[in-house]
N, C-alpha and C positions, 0 to 999 in steps of 0.2 A: 150604140151601143151603152146603156148604165149600166155604173159601178162594177164594170170589171177590173182584177186585176191584168197587168203586163202583158203575162206569158197566156190567161186565159184567150184575152183582149186576140192575138195573135190568132189563135187557134180560130179563135169565132171566126175573124176575119177569112182566113181562108175556107170555110164552112160557107159563108157568104158569099163570097167571091165562087165559087164553086157551083152554087144553086146559080147565080147570074153573075157573072162576068163584068157586066161596064156597072153595078151599083159602087156608090163612093157610099164610106164605110166610117163613120165620124163619131166619136169616142165623148161624153160627156160625162164627167167626174165631180162635177156639184149643180148645184141648183140653179144657178144662174145659166150655165153653160146648156145646161138642159132644155130651160127656157128658150134660150136663144135657138137652138136647133129647131126647138118645136115649132117655134116662129118664122124658120124658114124654110119648115116642110119637109118631115121624111114618110118614107116609105113605109115602117119597118122597128118600130121601139123594140129592141131586145133589154131585155133587165135580168136582171141578177138577183136571187132569191134575196138575198144579203146586200144592202148599199150600207158601206160604213168608213166610208171616207167624209165626204161634202156635203151629203144630205142630210135633212132636216127630217126625212122620215130614211129609217133605216131598211122596213123590210119593203121588198120588193111588189109585192101580192097587193100591201096598204095604196104603194104608189099608184099601183095598176088604176086602181078603185078611184084614187081620186085624182089620176089624172085622164079618166073618160067619164068620168062628170063634168072635168073643163070641156075636156076637147073629144066629142062624144064618136067621130071621125078615125080617131086615131089607132092605125094596129097596132100592138104590142104583143109579146112573149116574150115569156119567161124562162130561162135558161136553167135548170135545174135539175138536177139525179133522185130528186124528191116526189114521187106521186101525189102525196098530198098535196106539196106546194103550188104543183101543176094546178092539180084541183083547184085548191083558194083563187090560183091566177084565172082560171078559166071564169070560174066564179065572180070576180073581180071586174073583168069583161077585155083578157087577153083572147086571143085564139090559142092553140093548142102549144105549147115547145119543144123544149127537150135538153137532157141532161151533158154535161160535157162531156161524160162517158161514152156517149153517141157519137162525140164529132167523129167526121170522117165517113159516117155513115149512110147508105141511100137515101135512109128514112131522116137526115135530119136534111140533107138536099131534097126533100119532097116536102117537109113540113114551114120551111123556107120558101122555097118555089111556089105552092098552095096560099101561105099566108100574104104575098108580094101580091097574089093575082086574085086575095077574095076583096069584093067591091063594099061590103059590109059587115063588119066587125063582128055583128048580131050574129049573122047568117052562121060563121063559124065557129061561134060559141054553143049554136043551136044541137049541131053538127056532131059537138063534141061531148056532149051530155048522154 
């Protein structure tokens, strides 16, 4: 998970483990940590809409686009309550995401499960449009 504060991280971790219990959830709070984790391999990268601490890029959708260019197979999802931010993230290369207000709902569980099962990120983006 990228760019989430402590309380949000805890709620997101619960949502992720609810979707799939055996997942290991890792937090990246700066560019170097994010690069290390991507290098190790991640199943799904969940980015906040605003990245405001240890990242050179502070816009989640822009970071998704930059990461998509470097890592075409990387699955990414934005966490944001704003529909326009979700649309930007999908256009930049993310699979459909959700907002923090939706945490604990079946929709979030379904989206996470679908993202983890998805083989081709481009296919999920086509379906979301």
